[in-house]
C-alpha positions in Angstrom: -109.0 -211.3 55.6 -111.9 -211.6 53.4 -112.6 -207.8 53.7 -109.0 -207.0 52.6 -107.8 -206.1 49.1 -106.2 -209.5 47.8 -103.6 -207.7 45.8 -102.3 -206.1 48.8 -101.9 -209.1 51.1 -101.7 -212.2 49.0 -98.1 -213.4 48.2 -97.4 -212.4 44.4 -96.9 -215.9 42.7 -100.1 -217.2 44.3 -101.8 -214.0 43.2 -100.5 -214.3 39.7 -101.8 -217.9 39.3 -105.2 -216.8 41.1 -105.7 -213.8 38.9 -104.6 -215.9 35.6 -107.5 -218.6 35.9 -110.1 -216.5 34.3 -108.0 -215.7 31.4 -106.7 -219.0 30.9 -110.5 -220.4 31.1 -111.6 -217.8 28.4 -108.8 -218.4 26.0 -109.4 -222.3 26.4 -113.2 -221.8 25.7 -112.1 -219.9 22.6 -109.8 -222.4 21.4 -112.3 -225.3 22.1 -115.0 -223.5 20.0 -112.9 -223.0 17.0 -111.7 -226.7 17.1 -115.5 -227.7 17.2 -116.3 -225.3 14.6 -113.7 -226.8 12.4 -114.8 -230.3 12.9 -118.4 -229.4 12.1 -117.6 -227.6 9.0 -115.2 -230.2 7.7 -118.3 -232.5 7.6 -120.3 -230.1 5.1 -121.8 -232.1 2.1 -121.3 -230.5 -1.3 -124.3 -228.4 -1.6 -125.6 -225.7 -4.2 -123.2 -227.1 -6.7 -120.1 -226.0 -4.6 -117.3 -228.7 -5.3 -115.2 -229.3 -2.0 -117.5 -227.0 0.1 -115.9 -228.6 3.5 -112.4 -228.1 2.3 -113.3 -224.3 1.3 -115.0 -223.9 4.8 -112.1 -225.1 6.5 -109.9 -222.8 4.7 -112.2 -220.0 5.4 -112.1 -220.7 9.2 -108.4 -221.1 8.9 -108.2 -217.6 7.6 -110.6 -216.1 9.8 -109.2 -217.3 13.1 -106.0 -215.2 13.1 -108.0 -212.2 12.2 -110.3 -212.9 15.4 -107.4 -213.5 17.6 -105.9 -210.0 16.4 -109.2 -208.3 17.2 -109.2 -210.0 20.6 -105.6 -209.0 21.2 -106.4 -205.6 20.4 -109.4 -205.3 22.6 -107.4 -206.7 25.5 -104.7 -204.4 24.8 -106.8 -201.4 25.0 -108.5 -202.7 28.3 -105.3 -203.3 29.9 -104.0 -199.9 28.8 -107.2 -198.2 30.2 -107.2 -200.1 33.4 -103.3 -199.2 33.9 -104.2 -195.6 33.3 -107.1 -195.4 35.7 -105.1 -197.3 38.4 -102.3 -194.7 38.1 -104.4 -191.7 38.3 -106.5 -193.2 41.1 -103.3 -194.1 43.0 -102.0 -190.6 42.5 -105.3 -189.2 43.8 -106.2 -187.5 40.7 -109.8 -188.7 40.9 -110.9 -186.1 38.2 -108.4 -187.4 35.4 -109.7 -191.0 36.3 -113.2 -190.0 36.0 -112.3 -188.4 32.6 -110.7 -191.4 31.4 -113.3 -193.8 32.4 -115.8 -191.7 30.8 -114.0 -191.5 27.6 -113.6 -195.0 27.3 -117.0 -196.1 28.6 -119.1 -198.0 26.3 -122.7 -197.0 27.8 -125.0 -195.0 25.8 -125.4 -191.5 27.1 
């Protein structure tokens, strides 16, 4: 059973839970990072003549977090789309097109 493809033999509900753990952990780490960052920044002292530095810093973090999430969502969307395209072409047996898709979206330097 270990040598078999999990996506072909595992029941779908169990497979979804199994495949979701890495994503859940990733988002949890991201949220914890932002909460700790906000707590750290909220304790900044007024330095360099900036009045209410901690308030301004927390406001900046509050504005940056949605932008960060949009960038992450865009990257995840591109990754899911490329993966679906590769899977479709590989499943059809069109390995040349799958290879072209993977080369087009690869991040390795040539």
